[in-house]
N, C-alpha and C positions, 0 to 999 in steps of 0.2 A: 343218740345224736352225736355226731362228731363235734368235739369242742376244740376250738382253736386256741393257740397260745400266742400272745402278743408280748414281745419283750421291747420295752420302750426306754431309751436313754434320754434323759432331759439334760441338755447342756446349758449351763449358765442360768442365772436367775437375775431378775431385775428388782429394782426397788419400786417400779411402777406397778399399777394395778394392785395395790397393797391389800385390798380387802374386797370381798364380794359385795358388801353393802356399806354405805356411809355410816359412820358411828352416830351421827346426829339423828339417824332414822331407825337404825337397827342396832341390836346389841352387838358387842365385839365378836361373839361367837354364837353359833346356834347348832342344834342337833337336827338330825334327820331320821326320825324314828321309823319312817316309812320304808327305809332300806333294811333288808335282812342283814344279820350279822355276817361278817366276811368269812368265807370258807374257801379252801383250796381243794378242788376235786382231785382225787387220786385214781390212777389207772383208768382214765376216762377215754382212752383212744382205742379204736378198733384195730389199729395196726401201726407199725413204726412209720410207714409212709404217710398215714393220715396225720399222725402227730407232727411230723416235719412240715407237711404242707400247711398246717395250721400255726406254725411258729413264726414269730416276727422278732427281729432284733433291730430296734428303731431308735434313732437319736432325735431329740428336739433341740435345736441350736439357734442362737440369735445374737444380735448386738445387745449389750447391756441396756436395761430399762425398756425391754420390749414386752414385758409381761409374762416371762417364762415361768417364774415361780408361782404366780397367780394361776397360770394355766395348769401347772402340776397339782396345785392344791385343789382345783376344780375336778381334775381327773380322779384324784383320790377320793374326793367327796362323792362324785357321781357314781363311782364304782363301789361305794360302801366301805372303802378301806379305812376312811376316817369318818367320824360322826359330827365333827365340828370344823368350821373354817376359821382360821386365825390370821391376823395381820402378818405381812412379811417381816416387818421390822420388830415384831414382838412387843408392841406397845401395850398389849393387853396382858403381858406377863407370860404368854405362852409362845407365840410366834408360829410361823408356818412349819408344818410337820417336817419338811426336809431340811430346815435350818436347825440342826441339832447342836451346833456350836454356839456358845454364848457370843463370840465375836461376830458370827454371821447375823445373829438377831440384832445386835447393836448397830452394825454398819449397813444392814439391809442388802448384803451381797453374799454370794456363795463363795466359800474359800476352798472347800474340798468336796469331793464327790459324796453323794449320799444315795443309798439304794433302797428300793422297796419293791413290793409286788402286789398285784391287785387283780380283779376280774371285772369285765364289762361285757354284758350280754353273754355270760358264760365263757368268755374268752380270758385266758390267763395273761396278765400284763406284768412284766418286770420293768421297773423304772430306775434308771440311774441318772441322778441330777448332778450336773457338773457346772463349774463356773463359766460365766460369759465374759468376765474381764480378761483383757489380753495378758495381764500379769500372770494369770493362772492357766495359760493356754495349754500346758502339758496335760491337764485333765481332759481337755477336749481331744487332744491328739491321741491319747491312749484309749479313750472310749471309742473314738471313730475307728480305731484300728480293729475293733471287734464287732463293728456294726454291719448289718446287711442293708439298711435303709435309713433315711433321716427325714426330719421335718424342719425346714428353715422358717423361723418365725421372724416376721418383718413388721415394724411399726407402721400403721397406716398414715401417720403424720410425718415421722422422721424419714421413712423410706429406707433406701439402701444406705447404710452407714458403715463406718470403718470396720467394726467387727463382723458385720454381715459379709463383707468382702473377704476378710480373713478366714472366716468359717467356710465360705464357699471354696476358697483355695484348698483348705484342709479336706473338704469333701471330695474335691477333684483328685487330690493326692491319693486317697484311698478308694477312689472309684465307687463312691456311695450313691446309689439312686436316691432321689429325694422328691418331696413335694413342699410347697410353700403355704404357710398360713399367715395371712395379713391380719394382724391383731389390732386392737384399739379402735375399731370402727365407731365407737361411742365418743371418741375425742373430737374436740373442735378442730377443724381443718383436715380431717381424715379424707383421703382420696385414694382408694384402692386401685382404681384404673390408672392413675398417674404412677403409683408405686409399681404396678406391673410393667409399665413402659420403662421405668428406671431399672427394673430387674433385667429386662432384655437388653437395655443399653449398656449398663455398667458391668453386668456379669457375663454378657456375651453368650447366653445360652437360650434354649428354646422354651420360654415360659409361656404357658397358655392357660387362660381362665377357664375354670370348670364351675365357678359360682359367680353370682352377682349379688351385691348388697341390696336388701330391701330397707331403704332409708339409711341415713348416716347421722352421726352425732347423736343428739338426744332422741332422734326419730328412728334409730336403728332397731329393727324388729326381728330380722332373720336374714335368710339368703335364698336366692333362686338357684336350684341345682340344674346346671345346663346339661347334665347327662340324662336325668329323668324328666327334665322340663317340668319340675314341680317347685312350688314355694314351700320352704321349710321354716316354720316359726317356732321359737322356743317359748314355752309358757310354763306357768306354775310359779310358786314363790321363789324357787331357786333355778328356774329354767330347765327343770328336769324332764318336762314333757315336750316332745317334738311333734308339732301338728303339721300335717301335709295338706296342702290345698292348691288350687289352680294359681297360676302366675297372675299377679295384678295386671289389669288391662293396660295400664300406662307403661308397663315394663315389657310387654310381650314382644314388641318389635325389636327392642334392644337385646332381649334374650335370644331371639331367633338369629340375629346378626352375630352375636358372640358364639352361639352354638355352631353356626355355619363355619366360623373360623376354626373351632375345635375339630369339627369333622374333617375339614380340609387338611388339617395337620395329621389326623389319624389315618386318612386315606393313603398317605405316603408310606405307612407302616403296616397296613392291613389290606390284604387283597380283596376280602369280602366287601369291605366298605368301598374300596376303589371300584370294583366291578358294579356295585349297586348304583354308584353315581354315573358310571358309563352307560348303564342301561336306562336310568331315569334320573334326570337332573334334580328332581324333587324327592329323591330317595331319602327316607327317614329310617335309619338303621335301628334295630331293637336295642333296648337299654343294655341287655346283657352283652351284646356284641360290642357296643361302645366301651363298656367297662373292661372287657377282655382285651380290646385293642389298646386302650389307654394303659392298662397294666403292663402289656408287653413293651410298649414304647417307654414307659417309666423304668422298667427293669433293665432295658438296654441303654438307658441314659440318653435317650433321644428327645424326650419331652419331660417337662417339669410342670405338673398341674399346680394351679394357684387356687387355694381355698381362702376363706376369710371368716371373720366373726369378732367377738369381743369377749374375752375371758372374764373381764371385770363385770360385764352385764349378762354373763351366762348365755352367750349366743355362739353357736357354731362348734362347741367343744365336742359334743357327741358326734356331729357330722365329720369332724376331723378324725376321730377314732375310726369311724366307718371308712373314711378315705384311706387310712393306714392299712386297714384290712383288705380293702378292695384293690389298691394300686401298688403297694410296696412289696418287695420280694420276700419269699421264705428262704431258709438256708440252702435248700436244694437248688435254688436259682442263682446262687452266688458261687463263683469259682474260688476256692481257697487252696493255697499251696504251702508246703513246707520245703525246706532244703535238706537234702541228704547230707549228713555231717561228713561223709567221706568224699563224695563226688561233687558236692555243692550243686547237684542237679535238682530241678523242681520235682517234687513228689505231690500228686494230687491228694488232698485231704477231703474225704467224703463224709457228709453228715449222715452217719449211720451208727446207731448205738451198738450194733453187733460186731463192729470192727474194732481193732486195737485202739486204745484211747490215745488221743492227742489233745492236749490242753495248753492254753497260754495264760500265764499270770500277767495281767495288764495293769494292776494297781495294788499297792501295798498300803496298809494302815495299821498303826499301833493302837491296840485296845487294852482294856483292863485284863483280858484273857491272853494277851500275847499278840503276835503278829497276825493280822487278818489279810489274807491274800484273795483278791478278786480274780476269778478265772472264767474264761470262755472255753467250753468244751466243744471242740471242733469235730471230733470223731470219737466214737466209742462211748462208754459210760464210766462213771466214777462212783465207787461205793465206799462207805466208811469202812476202814480197815484194809482197803486195797494197798498193795505195794506198788509204788510208782517210781520212775527215774527222772530226776532233774537232769535233762540232757546237757544243759549249759554248764552245770557244776559237777556233772558226773557223780551224783549222789543218789542213792536209793533211800526211800523213806516210806513210812506208812501214813495213810490218810487218817488223822486222828478224829477230825470233826468236820462235817459239811453243814453249811447253814444257808438260809435265805435271809436277806436283810430287809428291815423296814425302818429306815433311817437309823436311829441308834438302838432299835430293838432287833432281836434275832429269833429265828425259828429253825430248830434242828431238822435236818433231813437225812435219810439214809442213803439216797442215791440221786445222781443227777445224770441226765442223758445228753446225747449229742445235740448241739445247737443251742444249748441253754447257758445261763449265767448263774454262778454260785459264788460263795466265799468259803475259804478253807482256813481253819485255825491250826496253829502249832507247826507250821512248815517254814523253815528258814530259806528264803529265796530272794531273788531280785525281780524288779519289774522287767518284763520281757522274756523271762525264763520259760522254756517249753518243757512240759511233762509228758512222758509216754509210759507204756507198760514195761519198757526195757528191751523189748524185742525190736521195736521200730526206732531207729536212731535218726531223728530228724529234728529240725528246729523251725519254728514259725518265723517268717520274716519280721524284722524289728520295726518299731515305730519311729517316726521322725521326732527327734528331740532338738528343739531350737537352742542356740547358744545363749548364755546369759549376757546381758547388756550393761549391767551396773554392779558395782562392788562396794563393800563397806567394811571397814575395820571394826572388830568387835572383841570385847573382853569382859569377863565378869568383874563386878565391883570387888568381890572378895577373891583373892588369888586361890588357885588350886581347888576350884569347885567342881567336884566330880559330875554333878548334874548338868553342868554347862556342856561338857564333852558328850555326855549321854544324849542331850537334846540335839546337838548338832549332828551326831551320828545317825540318830533316828530320822531327822528331817531330810537329810540328803539321801537316805535310803528310800524314803517314801516319794521324794520329788526329784527326778533327774535334772530339773533345771535349777535346783538349789545346790550350789557348789560351795565346798569349804576347803580352803587351802591355807597353808602356813608359810609365811615369808620369814626365813631364818635371819636374813640381814636386818630387817626392821623389827623382828620378833613380834610380828602381828598375825593374828588369825583373821583371814579375809573371807567374808561370805559374799557370794555373787548370786544374782537372780535376774528376773525378767523386768523389774521396775521397782520404783520406790514403794508402792503398795505391797508388792510381793515380799520385800525384805521387812517392811514395817510389821506385817502380819506375823512373820516368824519371830521377830524380836518380842512381840507381845505374847506369843505362845510360849516362848522360853520363860518369860516372867510368870505367866498364869499357870502353865502346866507343870513347870519344874521348880518354881519358886526362886529363880535366879535373876537378880537385877544385873543388867549389863550396861556397859559404856560403849558408845559407838562413835566412830570418827567419820569425817566427810567421805562419802562414797568415792572410790577410785575409778576413774573412767579407763576403759580398755584402749589407751592410746597405742599406736603402732609407729615404728620407725621404718623408713624406706630410703634407698639411694635414689637420687634424681639424675645422676649422670654416670657414665662409664669411667672406671678408674683402673689403673694398672697397679699391680703389686709385685714385689720381689722380696721375699723374706727368707732369711737363713736362721735356723735355730741351732745354737751351739751350746753345749754344756760339758765341761770337763772338770772333774773333781777327783782325779785319781782312778785308775782302772778304766773300765769301759765307760765312754762318755755318751753324749747324745748329739746326733747330727741329722738335720733334715733341711732341705731347701725346696721352696715352692715359688713358681712364677705363674702368674695368670691375671685374671681381671674380675672385678665386681660389676655386674650389670643390672639395671632395673628391669623388672617385668611389669608390663602394662597391658591393659585390655583396650584396644583401639589406640588411635593417635591423639595426643594431647591437643585439646582445642576442639575435637570432634564431639558431637552430641552424645555418642555412645562410649566416650572415654571414661574409664574408671581405674582406680588403683587396685592392682591385684593383691591378693592375700597369700599368694603362693610363695614357696621358697624352694630353690632348686640347687643341686650340686652337680656339676658336669665335669667329667674327666675327658680332657682332650690331649693327654700326653701321648707321645709316640717314641719309639726307639728305646724304650726302657729307661728314660731319664728318671722316672720314679718306678721302682719295681711294682708290678701289679698287686703283690700281697700287701703293699702299704696304702693303696688307694682307699680301702674301707676305713683305715685309720684317719685319713684326711677327711673323709665324710663325717666320721664321728667328731672330729674337732670342729667342723662346721656346725653340727647339731648341738655341740656343747655351748656354743656362743651365740647362736641365732636368736635365743629367747631373751637376751639381755643386750639391748642396743647401747651405743656409746653416748647418746644424747640424754635420755631420761630413764634408761634401764628397762624399757619396754621391748616386747618382741619385735624382731625385724621381719618385714614382709615385702612382697614384690621385689625379691632379690634373687639373683643367680650368681653363685660363685663358680668360676671356671678355673681349673688348674690345667695349664698348657705345657709346662715344662718344670724342671726342677733338678735336684741333685741328691745323691746319697753317698754314704760311706759304708764300705763293706763290713766294718766292725761296729761302728758307733750308731748306725741307723737302726731304728726299731719302730714298732707301732706307736709307742708312747711319744717318741721324738716327732714323728709326722703328725700325730694328733695335736700336740702342742704347737707345732709349726703352723698347722692349718688354723688353729684358734687365733694366734697372734697375727697371722697374715690377713685373716678376715677383718679383724679389728682395725688394722692399719689401712687396709684397702677401703673399708666402708667410710672411714673419716675423710678419705680423699674423693669419695663419690658424692659429695654434697648432700649428706643425709638430711631428711626432713621428717617432721612429726605429722602423723595422720591422726584424725579424730573421727569417732563414729558419728554419722549424721542420721538423725532419727526422723521418720515420717510421723508427724504429729497431727492428729485430727481432734479438733475441739468442737464440742456441741454445747449450746446454751440457749436460753430463751432469747428471742430477737431483741428484747429491750437492752441486752448487754453487748450488742455487737460492736459498739463504739469503744468498749473497754478491751476486748479481746485482741484486736490487731495491734494496738500500742504495746500491750503486754508481750506479745510475741516478737515485735520489732526490737524491743529492748534486749531481748535474748538472742539477737542476731539471726532471726528467722528469715527464711525466704518463703513468702506466702505463694502457694501454688494455685489455690482456688478458694473461693468463698461463695457459699450458697445460702440464700435466704428463702426458706420454705414455710410460708404461713407464720406460725409462732416460733419456728425453730431456725437457729443460725448455726451454720457449720463452716469451719475453716480448716483447710489442709495446708500444712506448712512443713518445711524441712529445717530442722534446728539442730545445732551441735548438742550432743548429749551432755557435755560439760556445762552447758548453760541451762539445762532443764531441771536441775536440782531445786527443790522447793516450789516448783511451779504448781503442784496440786494444791498446796496451801494457799498460794496467791490467787489461784483461779476460784477456789471455793469462797474465799473472802470477798472477791470482787463481784461474784454472781449470787451472793446470798445462799451459797451451797447448792445452786441449781446447775452449775456448769460441770461438765465432765470432759475428760480427754483420754485418748488412747495413744500409745506410742510404740512403734516397732522399728527395728533396724532397717536402714535403707542402703547406706554405703559408707565408705571411708573417704574423707576429703582432707586436703592439706590445711593445716592451721595457718593463721596469719603469722608474719614475721614477729610481730609484737607478742602474740601468744606463745610462739615457740621460744622466744628469749625469756619470757616469764617462767615457762615450764622448766627450761634448762637451769635457770638461776635457782628455782625452788629445789630442783633435784640436787644441785651442788651443795645447797645449804643442808639438805638432809644427809648427804654423804659426810659433810664436815661434822655434823652433830653425832653421827654414828662413830666416826673416828675419835671424837672427843670422849665419848662414852667408853670406847675400847681402850683408850689410854688410862 
């Protein structure tokens, strides 16, 4: 029998749905002796084509607190990979299998990716579980980069939330086919039909129901499958048995109505179904034809099926895995390309183990055995001892060790084939590096890496601590969104990341994993400076100290760059910087123009107001002068630098600050607390939604006013409130704030001069 392989990535995990059973009724963990011990079959495929058709690389992603970790734990339990279920927060002293870090079990969130593998109905399943919190979004980005399909988990009560929309954008970026699983149907206020309407409205895609719930809240018993028109009920102590029966009479009309909508959608993409309805308006296509049509529509990203259940109550998990097999693509149905290193032209990468190997390193992790590199094998196969080429670093190396991961446990393997996921030890590389056999010189396209939005000064309590530097070097290599810079003027080490939680986690890891206590300062916001008017400049640089001197003259203007007209709805401050040469007649010899550009580049990252980078600015050089002997590249470079400084001060420079889109979720009882909190932080409330027991606010807030908000929110909502934050745009600060920032900057400069003396 041909055995399929299912590779499933689990994105993010939640604190909700913490345990399969309530502690007051059941023990904290339990075994399942009826499951056979886990085994991985070897050489089980009749051909390479059969293996590839049976392969799935799937991601499960969602907004935080949607029950993703609970869902992961159920999948591992049902497949026999684990014999006990533990609480997500680890209150029983063990914690969920995929929460291998102590910090994860304490906080009830996923901080870094964890990998495992399993089997379901003799199907091989690889699972990579990544964070759902926006602060750790790079884990989602790099996992989505290597996916063929995805499952988007949505809460049946909360509906479409902030991270739901963020993940949806990420899936669109990588063109990932997907299906939806509406979770938590056992919760009070659950409404999967309303959530489906939200999906179509907010995400603007074609979501179509393929299941209906049999009961909601405490009466939730199973689902109606609109493809087979059967009721599927989970039974047994742990919901491990799926019983099929006829649809309840009271639901039959609703099921027929929803199935008609499903078939109408599929008729647009399948000629057989369309012809059937043309010949007979009561045409009822066979189940296999409906499944085939639905699969085609999903692979082509024209339809997104909506399934549902409750991981907490053990409903719908097995049906979800069946849906993954039936509707999501295998590697042969996804077009992957690499770029030729010489021509930069696209080169097709074929999922075929007999072709030359092409592999992508998409995640790095430090372990007790050295660097662990997660890889997707796009083409060819990889064996232990093979010689491969890191195309990006132009380094040849041998493959010392290949493994499969089960959270923090490992299993050695000798070979990995096309389309699969593995980890490799002992190879020094970076996230995003491409490996080939050395004959094929190409690189896989890179993943999207968002820019950090918050910075923090950091130093060890004890000076010259080698472990401090070692920790920072390791973390920024593992995480492209964690940046470390050194400011020579202030003599500070600056760490930057995606949010307060992101930086807090790394500070705690430095202390726990490296034994280094650190001192931190107030986070530094990424302010920008920009001209607000056009100014003219004329600057002459002269220097004579015996012998050959320096002479350069530049005449031109400093102009603001904007997107749209100020006052218009689509107006925004540009972050671009441009240098334009408009000289003519040889007033400045052409060989000196690059030096003028270098002078502009030298000074553009340190504005005159508060020392932050200048953006939305164009420097035009229109005229100038030179000396046959004293003019040189260095003279024009310095002239450009001083001319820009003078011209910018005459262009009425202003300070810009990052404005964040903030989405707050909390129980409805706290709604009267949230709005005043945000208003005090100068927020502009864009929308507020009260849905059953849940209250959500969307607001735009200056990043400089958001520090400490997580602590304030937790305190005001008894730890039940959550918020996410992402960069929206830059806006001009108020005159009062600008004067305060300038005064503070001048004080810092005076303090530095005093120390220098």
